[in-house]
N, C-alpha and C positions, 0 to 999 in steps of 0.2 A: 385494739378491739373495736369494731363498729357496733351499731345498735342491734344488728341482726345476728351477732355472733355471741354465743355463750362462752364463758371461760372454760378452758379444758385442761388447765394445768394447776399444780399445787402452788406455783409461784403467784397465781392470781389471788390466792387467799390472803396474801399480805398486802395487796394493792388496795389503796383507798377506793371506796365505792364511787362510781361515776356520779357526777353532779347531774341530777335529772330535773328538767324544767318542763312545764306544761303550759302551752299557749293556746287559748281558746280562740275560735274564729280565725284560724291561722293559714287558711289555704290561699289567701290573696292579701294584697295591700299591706298595711302596716303590720298585721299579724305575721305574714310570711317573712317580712324583713326582720322582725324581732326574732323569729325562729332562726333565720340565717345568721344573724349576729351572735346569738347565744351558741349556736352550733360551731361557728368559727372560733369562739372562745374555748372550745373543747368540751362542751356539755352534750349530753344526750337530750334531745328535745322532742317532746311529744307534740306533734302537729295536730291539734284538734280541729275537726271540720265536720259540719253538719252533714255534708254530702261526702260519703266515703270515697267515691271515685275522684272527686275534685281534690280531696286531700292527698290521695295517692299520686295524682298527676302533679300536684304542687311539690310534693316531697321528692319525686323521682330525680330531678336534676340536682338537688342538694345531695342526695345519696350518691349520685354518680360523681360528684365532686369530692367524695370521701367524707362527707359530714354525717354525723350520727343523728338522723332525723327519722322519727317513727310516726307515720300517719295513723291516727285512730279516729273512729267515728265518735262525734260528740255533739249533741244538741243541748245547749245549756237551759232550754225551757222544758226539757223532758227529764224528770227525776229518774226514770229507768235508764235512760242513756247515760246520765251522770254516774249512777250506781254501777253500771256495767264497766265504764271506763275506770272508775276507782278500783274495782276488783281486778281489772287487768294490770293496773299499776302495782297493786299489792302483790300479785302473783309474779310479775316480771321483774320488779325492782325492789319491792319491799319498803320503799321510802319515796319521798318527793321533796326536793329542795326549793323549788320555785314554782309558784302559780301566778301566771299572768292572765288576768281576766280582761281579754281584749274584745271578745265578741260584742258587737253593738249594731243597732239598727235605727232607722227612722229619723233622719235629719229633716224634720217636717217643716220646711220653709213655707209651705202653703197655708199653715194654720196660725191662728192667734188664740190666746186663752179664751176669748169670748165666743169663738166659733169652733173650737177644737172638737173633733170627734173623739169622745172619751174611750171608744173602743181602740182607737189608734194609740191613745195615751197608755191604756192598759197593756197593749202589745209591746210598747217601748219599755215599760217598767218590767214586764216579764223577762225580757232579754237583758236589758241594760242594768237592772238593779237586782231582781230576784235571781237571775242567772248566776251572777257572781256570788251571791249569798249562798245559793245551793252548792256551788262549786267548793266554796270554803268549808262548808259543813261536811261535805263528802270526803274531802282529801285532808282535812285537818289532822286526823290520826297519822297519816303518812308524813305530813310536814313536821309533826312533833318528833319524828324519828330522825330528823335532819339536824345537823350541827349548824346549819346556815339557812333556816327557813325564811323565805321571803314571799310576800303577797303583794302584787302590784295591780291596782285597779286602773285600767286605762280610762281616764275621765276626759273632761273638756272644760275649757273656760266658759262654755255655754251653761255649765252647771254652777258657776260661781255667783253667789248672791251679790257680790261687790260690783259686778258688771252686767247683771242679768237685765234683759229688756223683755219685750213682748213676743219676740220671735221664737220659733221652734219649741213650742211649749211641751210637747211630749218628750222630745229629746232632752231639753234643758231640765225638766222636772226629774226625769229618770237619772240624769247625771248628778244633779244636786243630791238626790237620795243616795247615789253611789258614794258621793263624798261623805255623807253622814255615816254610811255603813263603814267607810274606811276609818273614821274616827272611833266608832264603836268597837270595831274589831281590834284596833291598835290598843285601846284601853283594856279590852277583855284579855288580850294575849300578852300584855305587858309582863315582863319577867320570864316569858317562855323562850326567848331568843328569836321569836318570829317577828320580823319587822313588816309593818303594813303601811303602804303609802299609795296615794293617788297621783297619777301623772297625766298631765295634758300634753299631747304631742304637738300641739299647735295646729295651724291650718296646713294639712298635708295633702299632696296631690294623690288622692285615691279615688276609688269608685264613689265613696260617700262624700269625700271632700271636694271632688271635682278638679278641674284644671286650675292652674294658677297658684296652687299651694307650693310649699317648699318641698324639697326632696324627701321621699319616704324615709331614707336612711337617717336623715337628721331628726325626724320625729321619733323614730325608733330608738335612737341612741339614748335619749333621756329615760326611756322605759327600761332599757338594758342596765343603765346606771342604777336605777332603783332596785332592780333585781339582783344586783351584785354588790350591794352596800356592805361595808364591814360591820362587824358585830356592834360597834359603837355608833352606827349610823342612825339617822332620824327614823322615827316611826310616827304614824298619825299625821303625816304632812301631805301637802298638795304642791306639786312641783311642775315646772316646765323648764327644760334645758338645765336641770340641776338646781334651779333657783326657786325659792318658795313663791307661791301665789297666794293672793288673798282669797279667803273662802267666799 
């Protein structure tokens, strides 16, 4: 059964529900590759994209390859957009197993803290920190219905205090705050069965990362690992390539 087909036989009643994953900012780059890898693993993957037409275009070749990928409009800075998507998930699937907060913006190499445009900083925080926070709050009831709830926040070494310098202040601050949110959520959800981790994909060759980075598939693999951890896996951690990073 693919993502576009509803069950039509009594035999389907005894089948386990599909594993449903949601990836934000998934119409290109690492988000699209995460979507592809999860779908290859047999999951139904919601490809969240701010531009509906771009999301549909990105999902089309995956669907043609027989993968269960469902494009849905999603702007993580818009509470109404988030609420509408959560309602669609409720009506269509009734649960959610994996949330991957991938949408991210503004690698502001042109700024330093002393000259930063604070409107740019606010824009980065709105997408990179508050966006994931809103997403978690909106879909948490659906995640709690899963037997394998996982939240993965796609972060960056730029947000690590241990190695932070003066560069990319808007991006670095927003990712450091995302790391803090990861810790807060992990502690809050301890005992619920929902594991929450932050993952840095490393320097990856994407529109944001530019040329010279490692293959997108390599960066995505660590995120997929965190999304598919066993029940006794870590929570509240910060990882790259399955290895812990210093905060």
